[in-house]
SEVO-616463 format. One line per field, with one value per residue (C-alpha): residue in one letter; x, y, z. Coordinates in Angstrom, 1 decimal, padded with zeros to 4 digits, m for minus. Example, Ala and Ser with C-alpha at 12.3 -4.5 7.8 and 13.67 -1.06 7.14 Angstrom:
<drendos>
code: A / S
c1: 012.3 / 013.7
c2: m004.5 / m001.1
c3: 007.8 / 007.1
</drendos>
This chain:
<drendos>
code: M / A / M / T / A / E / L / P / K / I / L / K / E / Y / A / A / F / E / T / E / V / R / Q / Q / I / A / D / F / C / A / P / H / C / S / V / C / E / R / V / C / C / R / P / E / Y / C / R / E / N / I / D / S / P / F / L / A / L / I / S / S / K / T / L / P / N / T / A / Y / T / A / N / R / G / W / L / A / S / T / G / C / A / L / S / A / G / R / P / P / V / C / Y / Q / F / N / C / K / K / I / L / D / S / L / P / D / D / N / R / R / Y / L / L / G / V / L / A / E / L / V / A / H / A / G / K / R / A / F / G / T / R / H / L / V / E / I / M / D / A / A / E / L / K / R / V / D / A / N / R / F / R / K / R / L / T / E / A / R / K / A / L / G / A / I / Q / S / F / A / G / N / R / R / L / P / D / S / A / L / E / A / L / T / R / I / K / P / M / P / T / S / P / A / S / R / P / R / I / T / R / C / I / K / H / N / S / T / G / D / Q
c1: m003.8 / m006.1 / m008.6 / m009.3 / m012.5 / m010.4 / m008.6 / m011.4 / m012.1 / m008.6 / m008.4 / m011.2 / m010.3 / m006.6 / m008.1 / m010.5 / m007.9 / m005.4 / m007.9 / m008.7 / m004.9 / m004.3 / m007.0 / m005.6 / m002.0 / m003.4 / m004.5 / m000.9 / 000.6 / m001.6 / m001.2 / 002.7 / 002.6 / 000.0 / 002.4 / 005.7 / 008.0 / 010.2 / 008.2 / 009.1 / 007.3 / 009.5 / 008.6 / 010.9 / 008.6 / 005.3 / 006.8 / 006.1 / 002.4 / 003.0 / 005.3 / 003.3 / 000.4 / m001.3 / m001.0 / m001.9 / m005.2 / m006.1 / m005.5 / m007.4 / m010.5 / m010.1 / m009.6 / m007.0 / m008.3 / m004.7 / m002.6 / 000.9 / 003.7 / 007.4 / 008.6 / 005.9 / 004.6 / 001.1 / 001.8 / m000.7 / m001.1 / m003.4 / m001.0 / m001.0 / m003.5 / m003.9 / m006.6 / m005.6 / m002.8 / 000.0 / 003.5 / 003.9 / 007.0 / 005.0 / 003.4 / 006.7 / 008.4 / 008.2 / 009.4 / 011.7 / 010.0 / 006.7 / 008.2 / 009.8 / 006.6 / 004.9 / 004.6 / 005.8 / 007.3 / 003.9 / 002.6 / 005.9 / 005.7 / 002.0 / 002.8 / 005.5 / 003.1 / 000.7 / 003.3 / 004.0 / 000.1 / m000.2 / 003.2 / 002.3 / m001.1 / 000.6 / 003.6 / 004.3 / 001.3 / 002.9 / 005.6 / 008.2 / 006.9 / 004.7 / 001.7 / 003.6 / 006.6 / 004.6 / 005.5 / 003.6 / m000.1 / m001.2 / 000.6 / m001.8 / m004.5 / m002.4 / m002.1 / m002.6 / m005.9 / m005.7 / m002.3 / m003.5 / m006.5 / m004.6 / m002.2 / m004.8 / m006.5 / m003.4 / m003.0 / m006.9 / m006.5 / m003.4 / m005.2 / m008.2 / m006.1 / m004.5 / m008.1 / m009.1 / m006.2 / m007.1 / m010.7 / m010.2 / m006.4 / m006.9 / m005.8 / m007.6 / m006.1 / m005.3 / m003.5 / 000.1 / m000.2 / m001.6 / 000.8 / 004.1 / 002.9 / 003.3 / 006.5 / 008.3 / 008.6 / 011.8 / 014.7 / 016.1 / 016.0 / 014.9 / 011.9 / 010.6 / 009.4 / 007.8 / 005.7 / 004.8 / 003.5 / 001.5 / m000.3 / m001.0 / m002.0 / m004.4 / m005.8 / m007.0 / m008.6 / m006.8 / m006.4
c2: 012.1 / 009.3 / 008.2 / 004.1 / 004.2 / 005.4 / 002.1 / m000.1 / 002.8 / 003.1 / m000.9 / m000.8 / 002.2 / 000.8 / m002.6 / m001.5 / 000.8 / m001.9 / m004.0 / m001.3 / m001.0 / m004.7 / m005.1 / m002.3 / m003.8 / m007.1 / m005.6 / m004.7 / m007.9 / m010.9 / m011.9 / m012.2 / m013.5 / m016.3 / m017.8 / m017.2 / m019.9 / m017.7 / m016.8 / m013.4 / m014.0 / m014.9 / m016.3 / m013.6 / m010.9 / m012.5 / m012.8 / m009.0 / m009.8 / m012.1 / m009.6 / m006.2 / m006.0 / m003.7 / m006.2 / m009.2 / m007.3 / m006.6 / m010.2 / m011.4 / m009.4 / m010.6 / m014.3 / m015.6 / m018.8 / m020.6 / m021.0 / m019.4 / m021.7 / m021.1 / m022.4 / m020.9 / m018.0 / m016.8 / m018.4 / m020.6 / m022.7 / m019.8 / m016.6 / m015.0 / m016.0 / m012.4 / m010.3 / m007.5 / m007.0 / m007.6 / m006.1 / m002.8 / m004.2 / m006.8 / m003.9 / m001.9 / m004.5 / m003.9 / m006.9 / m006.1 / m008.3 / m006.6 / m003.0 / m004.1 / m005.2 / m001.9 / 000.1 / 003.5 / 005.5 / 006.9 / 003.4 / 002.4 / 005.6 / 005.0 / 001.3 / 002.9 / 005.1 / 002.4 / 000.4 / 003.2 / 004.0 / 001.4 / 002.3 / 006.0 / 005.7 / 004.4 / 006.6 / 008.7 / 007.3 / 007.3 / 009.8 / 008.8 / 005.4 / 003.8 / 001.9 / m001.5 / m000.4 / m000.1 / m003.2 / m002.5 / m003.2 / m000.7 / 002.1 / 001.4 / 003.1 / 006.4 / 006.4 / 010.1 / 009.6 / 012.9 / 012.4 / 008.8 / 010.2 / 012.8 / 010.6 / 008.0 / 011.1 / 011.6 / 008.2 / 007.8 / 010.8 / 009.2 / 006.0 / 007.7 / 009.2 / 005.8 / 004.1 / 007.0 / 006.3 / 002.7 / 003.4 / 005.8 / 006.3 / 010.0 / 011.7 / 014.5 / 018.0 / 017.3 / 014.1 / 015.5 / 017.0 / 013.9 / 011.6 / 013.3 / 013.7 / 009.9 / 009.6 / 012.2 / 012.3 / 010.6 / 013.1 / 011.4 / 013.6 / 010.6 / 009.7 / 012.8 / 015.2 / 012.3 / 011.2 / 014.9 / 015.4 / 012.4 / 013.5 / 016.8 / 015.4 / 013.1 / 015.6 / 017.9 / 015.1 / 015.7 / 012.7
c3: 021.3 / 020.5 / 023.2 / 023.6 / 021.6 / 018.6 / 018.2 / 016.8 / 014.1 / 013.2 / 012.7 / 010.5 / 008.4 / 007.9 / 007.1 / 004.5 / 003.0 / 002.8 / 001.0 / m001.7 / m002.2 / m002.3 / m005.2 / m007.3 / m007.0 / m008.1 / m011.3 / m011.9 / m010.6 / m010.5 / m014.2 / m013.6 / m009.8 / m010.7 / m013.1 / m011.2 / m010.3 / m008.2 / m004.9 / m003.6 / m000.2 / 002.6 / 006.3 / 007.9 / 006.2 / 007.2 / 010.8 / 011.3 / 011.2 / 014.2 / 016.0 / 015.4 / 017.8 / 015.3 / 012.3 / 014.7 / 015.5 / 011.9 / 010.9 / 013.8 / 012.6 / 008.9 / 009.6 / 007.4 / 005.7 / 006.3 / 009.8 / 010.0 / 009.9 / 010.5 / 007.0 / 004.8 / 006.9 / 005.7 / 002.2 / 001.1 / m002.4 / m003.7 / m002.5 / 000.6 / 003.2 / 004.6 / 003.1 / 005.4 / 008.0 / 005.6 / 006.6 / 004.5 / 003.0 / 001.1 / m001.0 / m001.1 / m003.0 / m006.6 / m008.8 / m011.7 / m014.1 / m013.5 / m013.7 / m016.9 / m018.4 / m018.0 / m021.2 / m020.1 / m017.1 / m016.1 / m015.3 / m013.6 / m011.4 / m010.7 / m009.5 / m007.2 / m005.8 / m005.1 / m003.3 / m000.7 / 000.3 / 003.0 / 004.5 / 004.2 / 006.1 / 009.1 / 009.4 / 012.6 / 014.3 / 017.6 / 018.0 / 015.3 / 015.0 / 012.3 / 013.5 / 012.8 / 014.9 / 018.2 / 019.8 / 023.0 / 022.4 / 025.3 / 023.3 / 020.4 / 022.5 / 022.5 / 018.7 / 017.4 / 015.6 / 013.8 / 012.3 / 011.4 / 009.4 / 007.7 / 006.2 / 005.4 / 003.6 / 001.7 / 000.8 / m000.5 / m002.4 / m004.4 / m004.8 / m006.1 / m008.9 / m009.7 / m009.6 / m012.2 / m014.4 / m014.5 / m015.3 / m018.2 / m018.8 / m017.3 / m014.5 / m012.6 / m012.2 / m008.7 / m009.3 / m009.6 / m006.0 / m004.5 / m006.0 / m005.3 / m001.5 / m001.5 / m003.8 / m005.4 / m009.3 / m010.7 / m011.0 / m014.1 / m017.1 / m019.2 / m017.2 / m015.3 / m018.3 / m019.9 / m016.7 / m016.1 / m019.7 / m019.6 / m016.6 / m017.7 / m021.1 / m019.4 / m017.0 / m020.1 / m021.8 / m024.9 / m027.2
</drendos>
């Protein structure tokens, strides 16, 4: 199990990874969210940042620029005030309008993987509990650091594959294994073969 000294390192590594994921999601979502009149954020979702000792520690170190309020949560005029320490559900929510706007199943699948990365990094960090589900702050000092870093490494590999695709529309040969470890391929006959072919096509560099 992790020693007390591991907790600051875990907080730093988690926050840095979350920031990377948030920035990548923004590439998909910001053009839509910035003009959307139906805000998906809810104060009850934001509350997890207050109730979870782990998330509260993250946000205390990243200094939100707006105070939490009961009626608006962390929502500010420019969007969420939390640069890190957001509840994983904030990333896991996939807006149907955004999904429908994506040009193919490949991108929809990649966004689905991206949405699960923060949640994946914190799974089973203390017994069967996720990092954000640990409600006793003292138990954070007993988080399994090795398990956390194993899952973080898995999530980083998947994020790297998505970043590669975003940069050059190609996926490395190892991408399929890294992505499906986070989120299985769709089982629908109409979508799965097309996604698989696109990944294989891009990994070879064929045009």
